[in-house]
C-alpha positions as CSV (number, residue, x, y, z in Angstrom):
1,X,37.4,-9.6,-0.6
2,X,34.6,-11.9,0.5
3,X,31.0,-11.9,-0.5
4,X,29.9,-10.0,2.7
5,X,32.4,-7.2,2.1
6,X,31.2,-7.0,-1.5
7,X,27.6,-6.7,-0.4
8,X,28.5,-3.9,2.0
9,X,30.2,-2.0,-0.8
10,X,27.3,-2.6,-3.1
11,X,24.8,-1.3,-0.5
12,X,26.8,1.8,0.1
13,X,27.2,2.6,-3.6
14,X,23.4,2.0,-4.1
15,X,22.7,4.4,-1.2
16,X,20.8,1.7,0.7
17,X,21.6,2.9,4.2
18,X,19.6,0.4,6.1
19,X,21.1,-2.6,4.4
20,X,24.6,-1.2,4.6
21,X,24.1,-0.8,8.4
22,X,22.8,-4.3,8.7
23,X,25.7,-5.7,6.7
24,X,28.3,-3.8,8.7
25,X,26.9,-5.3,11.9
26,X,27.1,-8.8,10.4
27,X,30.8,-8.3,9.4
28,X,31.7,-6.7,12.8
29,X,30.0,-9.5,14.8
30,X,32.2,-12.1,12.9
31,X,35.4,-10.5,14.1
32,X,36.7,-12.9,16.8
33,X,40.4,-12.1,17.3
34,X,41.6,-10.2,20.4
35,X,43.2,-7.5,18.3
36,X,39.9,-6.7,16.6
37,X,37.8,-6.7,19.7
38,X,38.2,-3.1,20.7
39,X,37.6,-2.0,17.1
40,X,34.5,-4.2,16.9
41,X,33.0,-2.8,20.1
42,X,33.8,0.8,19.1
43,X,32.2,0.5,15.7
44,X,29.1,-1.2,17.1
45,X,28.7,1.6,19.6
46,X,28.9,4.1,16.8
47,X,26.2,2.3,14.8
48,X,24.0,2.3,17.9
49,X,24.6,6.0,18.6
50,X,24.0,7.0,15.0
51,X,21.6,4.5,13.5
52,X,20.6,6.6,10.5
53,X,24.2,6.9,9.0
54,X,23.1,10.1,7.2
55,X,26.0,12.5,6.8
56,X,25.3,15.7,4.8
57,X,28.2,17.4,3.2
58,X,29.3,20.5,5.2
59,X,28.4,22.9,2.4
60,X,24.8,21.6,2.3
61,X,23.8,21.6,5.9
62,X,22.3,25.1,5.6
63,X,20.1,23.9,2.7
64,X,19.1,20.4,3.8
65,X,17.9,18.5,6.8
66,X,18.3,14.7,6.6
67,X,16.1,12.6,8.8
68,X,16.2,8.9,9.7
69,X,12.6,7.6,9.3
70,X,13.4,3.9,9.9
71,X,11.5,4.2,13.3
72,X,8.5,5.9,11.8
73,X,5.5,5.4,14.2
74,X,3.4,3.4,11.7
75,X,1.1,2.1,14.4
76,X,-0.2,5.6,15.2
77,X,-0.4,6.7,11.6
78,X,-3.7,6.8,9.8
79,X,-3.3,5.9,6.1
80,X,-6.6,6.5,4.3
81,X,-7.5,4.3,1.3
82,X,-6.8,7.0,-1.3
83,X,-3.4,7.7,0.2
84,X,-2.6,4.0,0.4
85,X,-3.0,3.9,-3.4
86,X,-0.6,6.8,-3.8
87,X,2.0,5.0,-1.6
88,X,1.5,1.8,-3.5
89,X,2.0,3.5,-6.9
90,X,5.2,5.2,-5.7
91,X,6.5,1.8,-4.4
92,X,5.7,0.2,-7.8
93,X,7.6,2.8,-9.7
94,X,10.6,2.5,-7.3
95,X,10.7,-1.3,-7.8
96,X,10.6,-0.8,-11.6
97,X,13.2,2.0,-11.6
98,X,16.2,-0.2,-12.2
99,X,14.6,-2.0,-15.1
100,X,13.4,1.3,-16.6
101,X,17.0,2.7,-16.4
102,X,18.4,-0.4,-18.2
103,X,15.9,0.3,-21.0
104,X,16.9,4.0,-21.1
105,X,13.4,5.1,-20.0
106,X,13.3,8.1,-17.6
107,X,10.4,8.1,-15.2
108,X,11.0,10.0,-12.1
109,X,8.9,8.9,-9.0
110,X,7.7,12.5,-8.3
111,X,4.7,13.2,-6.1
112,X,2.9,16.5,-5.6
113,X,0.9,16.6,-2.3
114,X,-1.3,19.6,-2.0
115,X,-4.0,20.9,0.4
116,X,-4.5,23.2,3.3
117,X,-1.8,23.8,6.0
118,X,-1.8,21.2,8.8
119,X,-3.5,18.5,6.7
120,X,-0.7,16.0,7.0
121,X,1.2,16.4,3.7
122,X,4.7,16.3,5.2
123,X,4.0,13.4,7.5
124,X,2.7,11.5,4.4
125,X,5.9,12.3,2.7
126,X,7.9,10.9,5.6
127,X,5.8,7.7,5.5
128,X,6.6,7.3,1.8
129,X,10.3,7.6,2.7
130,X,9.8,5.0,5.4
131,X,8.1,2.5,3.1
132,X,10.8,3.1,0.4
133,X,13.5,2.6,3.0
134,X,15.2,5.8,2.0
135,X,16.4,8.8,4.1
136,X,14.1,11.7,4.2
137,X,15.9,14.8,3.0
138,X,14.0,18.1,3.6
139,X,14.9,21.2,1.6
140,X,15.2,24.5,3.6
141,X,13.9,27.0,1.2
142,X,14.6,29.9,3.6
143,X,18.3,29.2,3.0
144,X,18.1,28.1,-0.6
145,X,16.4,31.3,-1.8
146,X,19.0,34.1,-2.0
147,X,18.6,37.8,-2.6
148,X,21.8,37.7,-4.7
149,X,21.3,37.4,-8.4
150,X,22.0,33.8,-9.6
151,X,22.7,32.4,-6.1
152,X,19.3,30.6,-5.8
153,X,19.9,28.6,-9.0
154,X,23.4,27.7,-7.8
155,X,22.0,26.5,-4.5
156,X,19.3,24.4,-6.2
157,X,22.0,22.8,-8.3
158,X,23.9,21.9,-5.2
159,X,20.8,20.2,-3.7
160,X,20.2,18.1,-6.8
161,X,23.9,17.2,-7.1
162,X,23.7,15.7,-3.7
163,X,20.5,13.8,-4.5
164,X,22.2,12.2,-7.6
165,X,24.9,10.7,-5.4
166,X,22.7,9.7,-2.4
167,X,19.3,8.1,-3.4
168,X,16.8,9.5,-1.0
169,X,13.3,11.0,-0.7
170,X,13.9,14.7,-1.5
171,X,11.1,16.8,-0.1
172,X,10.4,20.3,-1.3
173,X,8.0,21.5,1.3
174,X,6.0,24.6,0.2
175,X,7.4,24.3,-3.3
176,X,5.4,27.3,-4.3
177,X,8.2,29.4,-2.7
178,X,10.3,28.7,-5.9
179,X,7.8,27.2,-8.3
180,X,5.3,30.0,-9.0
181,X,3.7,30.2,-12.4
182,X,5.6,32.2,-15.0
183,X,4.1,35.0,-17.1
184,X,2.4,36.9,-14.2
185,X,2.1,40.7,-14.4
186,X,4.5,41.2,-11.5
187,X,7.0,38.6,-12.6
188,X,10.7,39.2,-12.3
189,X,13.3,37.5,-14.6
190,X,15.1,36.0,-11.6
191,X,12.0,34.0,-10.5
192,X,11.5,32.7,-14.0
193,X,15.1,31.5,-14.2
194,X,14.6,29.7,-10.8
195,X,11.6,27.8,-12.1
196,X,13.4,26.8,-15.2
197,X,16.5,25.7,-13.2
198,X,14.3,23.6,-10.9
199,X,12.7,21.8,-13.9
200,X,16.0,21.2,-15.6
201,X,17.5,19.7,-12.5
202,X,14.4,17.4,-12.1
203,X,14.8,16.3,-15.7
204,X,18.3,15.2,-15.1
205,X,17.7,13.1,-12.0
206,X,18.1,9.3,-12.0
207,X,15.1,7.1,-11.5
208,X,16.2,6.0,-8.0
209,X,15.5,9.4,-6.4
210,X,12.0,10.1,-5.1
211,X,10.9,13.8,-5.3
212,X,8.0,15.0,-3.2
213,X,6.6,18.6,-3.5
214,X,4.1,19.9,-1.0
215,X,2.1,23.0,-1.2
216,X,-1.0,24.8,0.1
217,X,-1.0,27.0,-3.0
218,X,-1.4,24.5,-5.9
219,X,-3.1,27.2,-7.9
220,X,0.1,29.3,-7.9
221,X,2.4,26.6,-9.3
222,X,3.8,26.7,-12.8
223,X,1.9,24.3,-15.1
224,X,5.1,23.0,-16.6
225,X,6.5,22.3,-13.2
226,X,3.3,20.5,-12.2
227,X,3.7,18.2,-15.2
228,X,7.0,17.0,-13.8
229,X,5.0,15.4,-11.0
230,X,3.1,12.5,-12.6
231,X,1.5,11.6,-9.2
232,X,-0.6,14.4,-7.8
233,X,-2.8,14.1,-4.8
234,X,-4.9,16.4,-2.6
235,X,-4.5,15.7,1.1
236,X,-8.0,16.5,2.5
237,X,-8.9,17.3,6.1
238,X,-9.9,14.3,8.3
239,X,-13.5,13.0,8.4
240,X,-15.2,12.0,11.6
241,X,-14.2,8.4,11.2
242,X,-10.6,9.5,10.4
243,X,-10.5,11.6,13.6
244,X,-11.7,8.7,15.8
245,X,-9.3,6.3,14.2
246,X,-6.3,8.7,14.6
247,X,-7.2,9.4,18.3
248,X,-7.6,5.7,19.1
249,X,-4.2,4.9,17.5
250,X,-2.6,7.8,19.2
251,X,-3.7,6.8,22.7
252,X,-3.2,3.1,22.1
253,X,0.4,3.9,21.1
254,X,0.8,5.8,24.4
255,X,-0.7,2.9,26.4
256,X,-3.9,4.7,27.3
257,X,-7.0,2.6,27.5
258,X,-9.8,4.3,25.5
259,X,-12.8,2.0,26.2
260,X,-16.0,3.8,27.1
261,X,-14.9,7.5,26.7
262,X,-13.0,8.1,23.4
263,X,-16.1,8.6,21.1
264,X,-17.7,11.1,23.5
265,X,-14.4,12.9,23.9
266,X,-13.9,13.1,20.1
267,X,-17.5,14.3,19.6
268,X,-17.0,17.1,22.2
269,X,-13.6,18.3,21.0
270,X,-13.7,18.0,17.2
271,X,-15.9,19.2,14.4
272,X,-17.0,16.7,11.7
273,X,-14.0,17.8,9.5
274,X,-10.6,18.7,11.1
275,X,-7.0,19.1,10.2
276,X,-4.7,16.2,11.2
277,X,-2.5,18.7,13.1
278,X,-5.5,19.8,15.2
279,X,-6.4,16.3,16.1
280,X,-2.8,15.5,17.1
281,X,-2.5,18.8,19.1
282,X,-5.6,18.1,21.2
283,X,-4.7,14.4,21.8
284,X,-1.2,15.5,22.9
285,X,-2.7,18.1,25.3
286,X,-5.0,15.5,26.8
287,X,-1.9,13.3,27.4
288,X,0.0,16.2,29.0
289,X,-3.0,16.9,31.3
290,X,-3.2,13.3,32.4
291,X,0.5,13.0,33.1
292,X,0.4,16.2,35.2
293,X,-2.6,14.8,37.0
294,X,-0.8,11.5,37.7
295,X,2.3,13.4,39.1
296,X,0.1,15.6,41.3
297,X,-1.8,12.6,42.6
298,X,1.4,10.7,43.5
299,X,2.7,13.8,45.3
300,X,-0.5,14.1,47.3
301,X,-0.5,10.4,48.3
302,X,3.2,10.3,49.2
């Protein structure tokens, strides 16, 4: 076995998908014999057709969605200073995770993003996965939560079992669906057991898995569960300068010149405080209107 083959095996075992893909390309491009040519071309085509190399086990596909975020549109993403600090902190913990493990210190890079719906929590989670060079694995709570006694805990265990073998960013969107505070008047024993199971699974994760929880009901979360997330951040609505910045980046990414009209358009279409989803929705609608207008103009002139 040569050094390049060793590196490929190491990257696969470490769960570093991007580097494994790059190393596979290097090895394939060094195959020069005629008998290997068909294999080389076939494998390169497969890499091109499936760049993310994310394969979920069949029994987990109803619970998880794995996304390749290597092509995250960073140029049209607005990262505010307070969120940049959160990302930087997560990256620092990720870099230190191997050394912490060697010292026997457990410190899970776990982030709780909270705030109103449509504020950009999930897209920030995807950005963290992009910066960490990890697949973004999204938990489908609608499938994980079962009406049958004990099944939900079993499903949660399956999700974490996968995360232990495939380092990733594991995102629990709307984590309040399973992480509600215990001890409420209308509590049922099953929900209490689910919260306990979730915390126990988090406690047993290795340091190389990043957990992100998002919620718009931070007030409903169990306090012990919240403590499992050492990094907590409120994603606030966008300010006027954030709105203008996002709109400018959005249109620039699409190749639309904004000189002379963007500020007036933003002033007309947005309040001083808006959700990120509202800004993106209106920017997209303007692009759709312009494309339709261009098509109609071409038809008229032809």
